[in-house]
C-alpha positions in Angstrom: 39.3 50.2 -28.6 41.5 50.0 -25.5 41.0 51.0 -21.9 43.7 51.2 -19.3 43.2 51.0 -15.5 45.9 51.6 -12.8 45.6 49.6 -9.6 45.5 51.7 -6.4 45.8 50.6 -2.7 42.1 49.8 -2.6 42.5 46.7 -4.8 45.9 45.3 -3.8 45.6 41.5 -3.4 42.2 41.5 -5.1 41.7 38.8 -7.7 41.7 40.0 -11.3 38.2 38.6 -12.0 36.7 40.1 -8.9 38.3 43.5 -9.7 36.8 43.3 -13.2 33.3 42.6 -11.9 33.5 45.4 -9.4 35.1 48.1 -11.7 34.1 47.2 -15.2 31.0 45.1 -15.4 29.2 42.3 -13.7 29.4 39.5 -16.2 29.4 35.7 -16.1 32.7 34.2 -15.0 32.9 32.2 -18.3 33.0 35.5 -20.3 35.9 36.8 -18.2 37.8 33.6 -18.7 37.1 33.6 -22.5 38.4 37.2 -22.8 41.5 36.5 -20.8 42.3 33.5 -23.0 41.8 35.7 -26.1 44.1 38.4 -24.7 41.4 40.9 -24.4 42.2 41.4 -20.7 45.9 41.8 -19.8 47.9 42.9 -16.8 51.1 44.9 -17.6 50.7 43.7 -21.2 50.7 40.1 -20.2 48.1 37.4 -20.0 47.3 36.4 -16.4 44.9 33.9 -14.8 41.6 35.2 -13.4 42.9 34.3 -10.0 45.9 36.6 -10.4 46.4 38.8 -7.2 46.7 42.5 -8.2 49.7 44.6 -7.1 50.0 48.3 -6.5 50.5 50.2 -9.9 49.6 47.1 -12.0 48.1 48.3 -15.3 45.1 46.5 -16.6 44.4 46.8 -20.3 41.0 45.8 -21.8 40.7 45.5 -25.6 37.6 45.4 -27.7 35.2 43.6 -25.4 31.7 43.6 -26.7 29.2 42.8 -24.0 26.1 41.1 -25.4 23.2 41.1 -22.9 20.7 38.3 -22.8 17.1 39.2 -22.1 16.8 36.7 -19.3 19.8 38.1 -17.4 18.8 39.8 -14.3 20.5 43.1 -13.5 20.9 43.8 -9.8 19.7 47.4 -9.3 20.8 49.6 -6.5 18.2 50.9 -4.1 17.6 54.6 -4.6 17.3 56.3 -1.1 14.4 58.6 -0.5 14.8 62.1 1.0 13.6 60.6 4.3 16.3 57.9 4.2 19.0 60.5 3.7 17.6 62.9 6.3 17.7 60.4 9.1 21.0 58.8 8.0 22.9 61.8 9.4 21.7 60.9 12.9 23.0 57.3 12.9 26.7 57.9 12.7 28.7 57.0 15.9 32.2 57.2 14.3 33.3 58.6 11.0 37.0 58.6 9.9 38.9 58.2 6.6 38.8 54.4 6.8 35.5 53.3 8.3 32.3 54.4 10.0 30.3 52.9 12.9 26.6 53.4 12.7 23.6 52.7 15.0 21.4 50.8 12.6 17.6 51.2 13.0 15.2 48.3 12.9 13.4 47.2 9.7 16.3 47.8 7.3 18.7 45.3 5.8 22.4 45.7 5.6 22.5 44.7 1.9 19.8 44.4 -0.8 18.1 41.0 -1.0 15.3 39.2 -2.9 12.8 40.1 -0.2 14.1 43.6 0.7 15.6 46.2 -1.7 15.9 49.0 0.9 19.3 48.7 2.6 21.9 50.5 4.6 24.8 50.2 2.1 22.9 51.8 -0.8 21.8 54.6 1.5 25.3 55.3 2.7 26.6 55.6 -0.8 24.8 58.9 -1.1 25.6 60.4 2.3 28.2 63.2 2.7 30.2 60.9 5.0 30.9 58.6 2.0 31.6 61.3 -0.6 34.7 60.1 -2.5 34.4 56.6 -0.9 32.5 53.4 -1.4 30.9 51.5 1.4 32.2 47.9 2.1 30.3 45.4 4.1 32.5 43.7 6.8 29.8 42.0 8.9 26.0 41.9 9.1 23.2 42.2 11.6 19.7 41.0 11.0 17.1 43.3 9.4 15.1 43.6 12.6 18.1 43.9 14.9 19.2 47.4 15.9 22.6 48.7 16.9 26.3 48.8 16.0 27.4 48.2 12.4 30.9 48.8 11.0 31.2 49.8 7.3 34.6 50.2 5.7 35.4 53.0 3.3 38.1 51.3 1.4 39.1 47.8 0.4 42.2 47.7 2.7 40.1 48.2 5.8 37.4 45.9 4.5 40.0 43.1 4.3 41.4 44.1 7.7 38.0 44.0 9.5 37.1 40.7 7.7 40.3 39.2 9.1 39.7 40.5 12.6 36.2 39.0 12.6 37.6 35.7 11.3 40.2 35.4 14.1 37.7 36.6 16.7 39.5 39.8 17.6 36.4 41.9 17.4 34.2 41.6 20.5 30.4 42.4 20.4 27.9 42.8 23.2 24.2 42.6 22.7 21.2 43.5 24.9 18.1 41.3 24.6 14.7 41.3 26.3 13.6 37.7 26.5 10.6 35.7 27.8 11.3 33.8 31.0 14.2 33.8 33.4 17.3 31.7 33.1 17.9 29.4 36.1 21.5 30.6 36.4 22.3 34.3 36.2 25.6 33.9 34.4 26.7 31.2 32.0 27.5 30.1 28.5 25.3 28.6 25.8 27.1 26.0 23.6 24.8 24.5 21.0 24.9 22.6 17.7 23.1 24.8 15.3 21.6 23.4 12.1 21.6 25.2 8.8 20.6 24.2 5.3 22.6 25.1 2.1 21.4 23.8 -1.3 19.3 21.2 0.5 22.2 19.9 2.5 22.1 19.9 6.3 25.1 21.6 8.0 25.8 21.5 11.7 27.8 24.3 13.4 28.8 25.1 17.0 27.4 28.3 18.4 28.9 29.7 21.6 27.5 32.7 23.6 28.2 34.0 27.1 25.3 35.6 28.9 24.5 37.6 32.0 21.1 38.3 33.5 21.0 42.1 34.1 17.5 42.1 35.5 14.5 39.8 35.7 10.9 39.5 37.0 10.3 35.8 36.3 8.2 36.7 33.3 10.8 38.7 31.4 14.5 39.1 31.5 17.1 41.6 30.2 20.2 39.7 29.1 23.7 40.8 28.2 24.9 38.6 25.4 28.5 38.1 24.2 28.7 35.8 21.2 32.1 34.0 20.7 31.1 32.6 17.3 29.3 34.5 14.6 26.8 32.1 13.1 23.7 33.3 11.2 20.8 34.0 13.6 23.0 32.6 16.4 21.6 34.5 19.4 18.0 34.1 18.2 18.3 30.4 17.7 20.2 29.7 20.9 17.8 31.7 23.1 14.9 29.7 21.6 16.7 26.4 22.1 17.1 27.2 25.8 13.5 28.4 26.2 14.0 32.2 26.4 13.0 33.5 23.0 13.6 37.2 22.2 10.6 39.4 22.6 9.2 40.4 19.2 11.1 37.7 17.3 8.4 36.3 15.0 10.6 33.6 13.5 12.3 32.0 16.5 9.6 32.0 19.0 7.4 29.7 21.1 4.3 29.3 18.9 1.8 28.6 21.6 2.9 31.5 23.8 0.0 33.5 25.3 2.2 36.5 25.8 1.3 39.5 23.7 3.7 39.9 20.7 5.9 42.9 20.3 6.0 44.6 16.9 9.7 45.2 17.2 12.4 42.5 17.9 14.1 43.4 21.2 17.7 42.6 20.2 20.2 45.4 20.2 23.9 45.4 19.2 25.1 47.5 22.2 28.9 47.6 22.2 31.8 46.6 20.1 35.6 46.8 20.7 38.7 46.0 18.8 42.3 47.1 18.2 44.1 48.3 15.1 47.8 49.0 15.2 47.9 49.1 19.0 45.0 51.6 19.0 42.0 50.5 21.0 38.5 51.3 19.8 35.4 51.1 21.9 31.9 52.1 20.6 28.5 52.1 22.2 25.1 52.4 20.5 22.2 53.8 22.5 19.2 51.4 22.2 16.1 52.8 20.3 13.2 54.3 22.2 11.1 51.2 21.5 13.6 49.1 23.4 13.6 51.5 26.4 9.8 51.6 26.4 9.7 47.8 26.5 12.0 47.8 29.5 9.6 50.1 31.3 6.5 48.2 30.3 8.0 44.9 31.4 9.2 46.5 34.7 12.9 45.8 34.0 15.7 48.2 35.1 17.3 50.2 32.4 20.8 48.8 32.4 
């Protein structure tokens, strides 16, 4: 049995093994390598390495591959959106074009499925009318409890483009955060060595964030935050390091604080701007009502 696939623009420069896992089946790398060696996976009727970069109109042929599943193999299941998920999703789109969307992500939902949270934005977007005929591609993430702007690509070409723009810091983001306390200086830059752990190994990384105090009453402050680097939990970690934890952040907080906890984390991805082919894009996401209510309750001006 033989199956043929023709490579389109979406998968140009994609590795052969990654294309296989995305379009044929998610299998162990060793199984792909084995079938390439045996000639069961060919490109243009030739054997190519798993790292081969695909070109437009390449033809991939797959011969007689019998996938034997082991009982202990875990199959990653997609989240099935509820009617409620799909009904509110129509309200979160800020921009929708043929190459990407910009959405205003609500609190309490992950960008992608994880071990602790199956409900996620990507699987919900798959079934929306905006993604009919397209697949959602993640190009960056914001935390589950953070609200605001999120870019999702509709094709591989733009996914790669956005990934490159983020890597070279050509995409600029602005956050709004309600924090405990008041910075001594109303405008400045946080530069901190942030510590992360991967596979039990300690990794140190520099985090840089510009900030402006938009309003303050000594007890609480509304900050405008512009991260230069994009480290995991960067804003939350840096604000705690400097003694101004985000209101409602139950992980990076002052444990002995007597201030009443907020049920929602008051960190919102407010604006984003970037350029593509000399065309400038600027998007703004309105903060959720919980954020606006918190500003009123803490006697802070609504930016």
